[in-house]
Structure formats: C-alpha cells, structure tokens
C-alpha positions as CSV (number, residue, x, y, z in Angstrom):
1,X,-0.7,10.3,-38.9
2,X,-2.1,12.2,-42.1
3,X,-4.8,15.0,-41.2
4,X,-7.3,13.4,-42.3
5,X,-6.4,9.9,-40.2
6,X,-6.5,12.3,-37.3
7,X,-10.1,13.7,-38.7
8,X,-11.4,10.1,-39.2
9,X,-10.4,9.2,-35.8
10,X,-11.9,11.4,-33.7
11,X,-15.0,11.1,-35.7
12,X,-15.1,7.5,-34.7
13,X,-14.5,8.6,-31.5
14,X,-17.0,10.9,-30.8
15,X,-19.2,8.0,-32.2
16,X,-18.5,5.9,-29.7
17,X,-18.5,8.6,-27.0
18,X,-22.1,9.2,-28.3
19,X,-23.3,5.9,-28.4
20,X,-22.5,5.6,-24.8
21,X,-24.8,5.8,-22.1
22,X,-25.2,8.4,-20.0
23,X,-23.3,7.2,-17.1
24,X,-20.3,5.8,-19.3
25,X,-20.4,8.1,-20.5
26,X,-19.7,10.7,-16.8
27,X,-17.5,8.0,-16.3
28,X,-15.4,8.3,-19.6
29,X,-15.1,11.4,-18.9
30,X,-13.3,11.3,-15.9
31,X,-10.8,8.6,-16.9
32,X,-9.8,11.3,-19.2
33,X,-9.3,13.8,-16.0
34,X,-7.2,11.7,-14.4
35,X,-5.6,10.8,-17.4
36,X,-4.5,13.9,-18.1
37,X,-3.8,14.9,-13.9
38,X,-1.8,11.0,-14.1
39,X,0.4,12.8,-17.2
40,X,3.2,13.7,-15.1
41,X,2.3,12.5,-11.9
42,X,6.1,10.1,-11.6
43,X,4.2,6.9,-10.0
44,X,1.0,6.4,-12.6
45,X,-0.3,3.2,-10.8
46,X,-1.8,6.3,-8.9
47,X,-4.8,5.8,-11.7
48,X,-5.6,3.4,-11.9
49,X,-6.8,3.5,-8.2
50,X,-9.0,6.7,-8.7
51,X,-10.1,4.7,-11.7
52,X,-11.7,2.2,-9.9
53,X,-12.8,4.7,-7.3
54,X,-14.1,7.3,-10.4
55,X,-16.3,3.8,-11.4
56,X,-17.7,2.7,-7.1
57,X,-18.9,6.0,-7.6
58,X,-21.0,5.6,-10.3
59,X,-22.1,2.5,-9.5
60,X,-24.4,4.1,-6.0
C-alpha cells in the first residue's frame, strides 16, 4: 500500500470510529485490544469468546 493509500485508510478508519456511538467505540477498542492480545496465541479461537464476553459486559 502506498503512503497516500495508508493515510486515506487511516482517515477512513478514524472517520468510522468517530461516527460510532460511545458504546460501540468502547466495544471496538476492546476488540482491538483482544486481537492484539491474542495475535501470537497458538489457539486464536479463544478470541471469539473474549469478544462475546466484552459485548455482554457492555450490554449490562
């Protein structure tokens, strides 16, 4: 990806995040944290239950 393409992608991601509700922003942040946390885990299927847990926490 060119530098210009990367900048446009970053701006688009920022625009999307800014358009989310506060709850959705919290969830998106948590999902990103979980993805980073499980990035090098041998069993990445553990990620899905963690995301579901995060959603349930926000739904309370």
